Residue, then its C-alpha position, 0 to 999 in steps of 0.5 A: m684403577e688400583i691393581t692388587f696381585v694375587l699369588l696362586r699356589a697349587e699342586s697342578f696348573d689345572k687347579i690354578l685355572t679352576s681357582l682363577s675361574d672361581m675368582k670371577r664366578y664366586g668373588d666377582l673379581k676381574v683378572l687383568g691381562t694373562p696370569k704369569v707362571i712364576s718360579e717356586e723360589f719367587s713364590e716362596t720368597i713372596l710367601k715368606k715376606t708376606l706371611k713372615q713365616e717359613v713355607k711349610l708346603k711347596f707347590k710346583a704350580n705357582v702363578i701371579a695374577s693382576v686383579e682390578g680392585e683395592g687390596g682390602l676388597i680383594i682380600d675380603r672376596l678371596r676369603k669368601i670363596h673356597p678354590p682348590a689353590h692357596m691364594i694370597a693378595i699382594t697389595n700396594k702396602n706390601e714391600l714386594y708389590y713393586l718387585v712383583q710389578r716390575s717382574m711381571k714382564d719377565f714371566n711366561n703367560l699361563k697356558g690354557y687361561t682364557k678370559p671368562k665370558v662376560k654377561e651383559 
C-alpha cells in the first residue's frame, strides 16, 4: 500500500476538518490514522521546497494527513475538489517525504477529527 502525505493549510482548524471531509466525500480518498497538527514553520518549509518559491500566504492552521494511494492519483483527485483549505500532496518522489514520515510521531493529533462513516 502506497502512502501519500497531504499538507492542509487554512485560516482555521474548522476549515481543515471540512477539507478532510471533502477529501473523502468528493475525492474518495482514505485518510489513514489521525491527521497531525504541524508548526507553521514546518509547513512553510515543506511548501517552499515542494513549490520551489517563497510562501506568500501564512496560515495558523497547518495539518499533515496520511492518505492511501499513489501520488499521481491523489494529486488528480485533489485538483477535482474545491475545499476551503490549500492542499498539497507530498509524494515519495518529493525530497521531504521521508522527513515528514519520520516526523509524524512528533506531532499532536488534530482535535475534532473523526473518521468518516463508511457505507457498505
